[in-house]
C-alpha positions as CSV (number, residue, x, y, z in Angstrom):
1,M,9.2,17.8,-30.3
2,R,11.1,14.6,-29.6
3,A,7.8,12.7,-29.1
4,A,6.4,14.1,-32.3
5,D,9.6,13.1,-34.1
6,V,9.4,9.6,-32.8
7,L,5.8,9.2,-33.8
8,A,6.6,10.5,-37.3
9,R,9.5,8.0,-37.8
10,C,8.2,4.8,-36.1
11,D,6.5,2.0,-38.1
12,G,3.4,1.8,-36.0
13,I,1.7,2.9,-32.8
14,A,0.2,0.8,-30.0
15,C,-2.4,2.8,-28.1
16,E,-5.2,2.5,-25.6
17,D,-7.8,4.0,-27.9
18,T,-7.2,4.6,-31.6
19,R,-9.8,7.3,-31.7
20,V,-8.0,9.3,-29.0
21,T,-4.5,8.8,-30.5
22,G,-6.0,9.5,-33.9
23,K,-6.8,13.0,-32.8
24,L,-3.2,13.6,-31.7
25,L,-1.8,12.2,-35.0
26,R,-4.2,14.3,-37.1
27,Y,-3.1,17.4,-35.1
28,L,0.6,16.5,-35.9
29,G,-0.2,15.7,-39.5
30,I,1.1,12.1,-39.1
31,T,-0.4,9.0,-40.7
32,K,0.6,5.7,-39.1
33,P,-0.9,2.2,-38.5
34,M,-2.4,2.0,-35.0
35,W,-3.0,-1.1,-32.9
36,R,-5.2,-1.1,-29.9
37,Y,-3.4,-2.1,-26.7
38,N,-5.2,-1.6,-23.4
39,D,-6.4,-3.4,-20.2
40,H,-8.6,-5.7,-22.2
41,S,-5.8,-6.9,-24.5
42,E,-5.0,-10.6,-24.4
43,P,-1.6,-12.3,-24.2
44,R,-1.7,-13.1,-27.9
45,D,-2.1,-9.4,-28.7
46,R,1.0,-8.7,-26.7
47,Q,2.9,-11.4,-28.4
48,R,2.0,-10.1,-31.9
49,L,3.3,-6.6,-30.9
50,I,6.6,-8.1,-29.6
51,E,7.0,-10.3,-32.8
52,S,6.6,-7.1,-34.9
53,M,9.2,-5.3,-32.8
54,H,11.9,-7.6,-34.0
55,S,11.7,-5.9,-37.5
56,R,9.8,-2.7,-36.9
57,S,9.9,0.2,-34.4
58,V,6.7,0.5,-32.3
59,A,5.7,3.5,-30.2
60,L,3.4,3.0,-27.1
61,V,1.0,5.9,-26.5
62,S,-1.4,6.3,-23.6
63,D,-4.7,8.3,-23.7
64,A,-3.3,10.8,-21.2
65,G,-0.1,11.3,-19.2
66,T,2.8,9.0,-19.1
67,P,2.3,5.5,-20.4
68,L,2.5,2.7,-17.7
69,I,1.7,5.2,-14.9
70,S,-1.7,3.8,-13.9
71,D,-2.0,2.9,-17.6
72,P,-1.6,-0.5,-19.3
73,G,1.8,-1.5,-20.7
74,F,4.1,-2.8,-18.0
75,R,3.6,-6.4,-19.1
76,L,4.4,-5.4,-22.7
77,V,7.6,-3.7,-21.5
78,R,8.6,-6.6,-19.3
79,E,8.1,-9.2,-22.1
80,A,9.7,-7.0,-24.7
81,R,12.8,-6.7,-22.5
82,E,12.8,-10.5,-22.0
83,A,12.7,-10.8,-25.8
84,G,15.8,-8.6,-26.2
85,I,13.8,-5.6,-27.7
86,A,15.6,-2.3,-27.2
87,I,13.3,0.1,-25.2
88,T,13.4,3.8,-24.4
89,S,11.1,6.1,-22.6
90,L,10.3,9.7,-23.7
91,P,9.9,12.3,-21.0
92,G,6.5,14.0,-21.0
93,A,3.6,15.1,-19.0
94,C,3.0,13.1,-15.8
95,A,-0.1,14.2,-13.9
96,A,1.2,13.0,-10.5
97,I,4.4,15.1,-10.6
98,T,2.7,18.1,-12.3
99,G,0.0,18.1,-9.6
100,L,2.5,17.8,-6.8
101,T,4.5,20.8,-8.1
102,L,1.3,22.9,-8.3
103,S,-0.2,21.9,-4.9
104,G,2.1,23.6,-2.5
105,L,2.2,20.5,-0.4
106,P,5.6,19.2,0.9
107,N,7.3,17.4,-2.0
108,D,10.6,16.2,-0.5
109,R,8.9,12.8,0.2
110,F,5.8,11.5,-1.6
111,L,4.0,8.2,-2.3
112,F,2.1,7.7,-5.5
113,A,-0.6,5.1,-4.8
114,G,-2.6,5.0,-8.1
115,F,-6.4,5.0,-8.0
116,L,-8.3,4.6,-4.7
117,P,-10.6,1.6,-4.7
118,N,-14.2,2.1,-5.8
119,K,-15.8,0.3,-2.8
120,D,-16.2,2.2,0.5
121,K,-14.6,-0.4,2.7
122,A,-11.7,-1.1,0.4
123,R,-11.1,2.7,0.0
124,G,-11.2,3.1,3.8
125,D,-8.8,0.2,4.4
126,M,-6.4,1.6,1.8
127,L,-6.3,5.0,3.4
128,A,-5.8,3.5,6.8
129,G,-2.9,1.5,5.5
130,V,-1.0,4.6,4.4
131,A,-2.1,6.9,7.2
132,H,1.2,6.5,9.1
133,I,3.4,7.4,6.1
134,D,5.2,10.7,6.7
135,A,4.9,11.9,3.1
136,T,2.5,13.6,0.7
137,L,0.2,10.9,-0.7
138,I,-0.8,11.1,-4.4
139,F,-3.8,9.4,-5.9
140,Y,-5.5,9.5,-9.3
141,E,-9.3,9.9,-9.1
142,T,-12.3,10.4,-11.3
143,G,-14.9,13.2,-11.2
144,P,-17.9,11.1,-10.1
145,R,-15.9,9.5,-7.2
146,L,-14.1,12.6,-5.9
147,V,-16.5,13.6,-3.2
148,K,-16.7,10.1,-1.8
149,S,-12.9,10.0,-1.6
150,L,-12.7,13.4,0.1
151,S,-15.2,12.2,2.7
152,A,-13.2,9.0,3.3
153,I,-10.0,11.1,3.7
154,A,-11.8,13.3,6.2
155,A,-12.7,10.3,8.2
156,Q,-9.5,8.3,8.0
157,L,-6.9,11.1,7.8
158,P,-8.3,14.0,9.9
159,G,-6.4,17.3,10.0
160,R,-4.7,16.9,6.7
161,E,-4.2,19.5,4.0
162,I,-5.7,18.4,0.6
163,S,-5.1,19.5,-2.9
164,V,-7.2,18.6,-5.9
165,A,-5.6,19.2,-9.3
166,R,-7.8,18.8,-12.4
167,E,-7.4,18.9,-16.2
168,L,-3.6,19.5,-15.9
169,T,-1.9,21.0,-18.9
170,K,-5.3,21.5,-20.5
171,L,-7.5,24.6,-21.1
172,Y,-9.4,24.3,-17.9
173,E,-6.5,23.5,-15.5
174,E,-7.4,23.9,-11.9
175,C,-5.7,23.3,-8.5
176,R,-7.5,23.8,-5.2
177,T,-6.1,23.4,-1.7
178,G,-7.9,23.2,1.6
179,S,-9.4,20.9,4.1
180,P,-11.4,17.8,3.0
181,E,-14.5,19.4,4.3
182,Q,-13.9,22.6,2.3
183,L,-13.2,20.8,-0.9
184,T,-16.1,18.4,-0.4
185,D,-18.5,21.4,-0.1
186,H,-17.0,23.0,-3.2
187,Y,-17.1,19.9,-5.5
188,T,-20.5,19.0,-4.2
189,A,-21.8,22.4,-5.4
190,H,-19.6,22.2,-8.6
191,P,-19.3,18.6,-9.8
192,P,-15.8,18.2,-11.3
193,K,-15.0,16.9,-14.8
194,G,-11.8,15.5,-16.3
195,E,-8.7,13.8,-15.0
196,I,-8.0,14.4,-11.3
197,V,-4.9,14.2,-9.1
198,L,-5.9,14.0,-5.4
199,M,-3.1,14.8,-3.0
200,V,-3.0,14.5,0.8
201,G,-0.4,16.3,2.9
202,P,1.7,14.4,5.4
203,P,0.5,13.9,9.0
204,P,0.7,17.2,11.1
205,Q,3.8,17.3,13.3
206,R,2.7,18.0,16.8
207,E,3.7,17.1,20.3
208,I,1.1,15.1,22.2
209,A,1.3,15.0,25.9
210,A,1.0,11.6,27.5
211,E,-2.1,12.6,29.5
212,D,-3.7,13.9,26.2
213,A,-3.1,10.6,24.5
214,D,-4.6,8.8,27.6
215,T,-7.7,11.0,27.4
216,M,-8.1,10.3,23.7
217,L,-7.6,6.5,24.3
218,A,-10.0,6.4,27.2
219,D,-12.7,8.2,25.1
220,A,-12.3,5.9,22.2
221,L,-12.3,2.8,24.4
222,Q,-15.8,3.6,25.5
223,T,-17.2,2.8,22.1
224,M,-14.6,0.8,20.3
225,K,-12.5,-2.3,20.6
226,A,-9.0,-1.8,21.8
227,S,-7.5,-2.3,18.3
228,Q,-9.9,0.2,16.7
229,A,-9.3,2.8,19.5
230,V,-5.5,2.4,19.1
231,A,-5.7,2.8,15.3
232,L,-7.8,5.9,15.6
233,V,-5.5,7.6,18.2
234,A,-2.5,6.6,16.2
235,R,-3.9,8.3,13.1
236,Q,-4.8,11.4,15.0
237,T,-1.5,11.7,16.9
238,G,1.2,9.9,14.9
239,L,2.2,8.0,18.0
240,D,3.4,4.4,17.8
241,R,0.6,1.8,17.8
242,K,2.5,-0.7,20.0
243,V,3.0,1.9,22.7
244,L,-0.6,3.0,22.4
245,Y,-1.9,-0.6,22.6
246,A,0.1,-1.3,25.7
247,R,-1.3,1.8,27.3
248,A,-4.8,0.9,26.2
249,M,-4.4,-2.4,28.0
250,E,-3.3,-0.6,31.1
251,L,-6.3,1.7,30.9
252,R,-8.7,-1.2,30.5
253,A,-7.2,-2.8,33.6
254,E,-7.5,0.3,35.8
């Protein structure tokens, strides 16, 4: 209700897509000037908005979820603050938090990492970079890319529990939890649509005996470089990379 009140009383609305925001305004029975502001907007577009804010109140609306959370707008906020414009943020639906609360995954610590890269190598590198973080990982994803991302998670973060939340707060809301393999099979058979939150549980907490780690290292060293073998075993066990690398050098010397 607060958001609807603000939209009714502001002088104009900056939005990603006037067609999408127009539907919301029609539903609320509100008629206001709308100005497109998205990833393709140029600095002069931002400057015009800031100049107008000195004498008019402007609302920033995203197509879905909370503005600025993987949506355009942070430059507008930063420059508006520098210009002395008063800014406030209205609480509302945030897909990352809504998905986390539905998932059943640990939520005392979490990392929101935005969208995974589109290219296979970049996606794998990003997942490898966050594999050591002892927290639930939250990504945004699209339907056409979901299966590829699940396959990459299975390869880079084995043994993790995964949740896929889709179309949150909408008619066809869905949240599924399982292994990457189970979810890959499901969404291969049922291609998903809509906005998706992809969540990865923290690394499993387990005690790894020194001899078990040695066996895993020795197996990996047969087909990989030392650095690659260490990275793999570190992801699988949660053990320190420096300790594993020192042990890998010892095994190579034996």
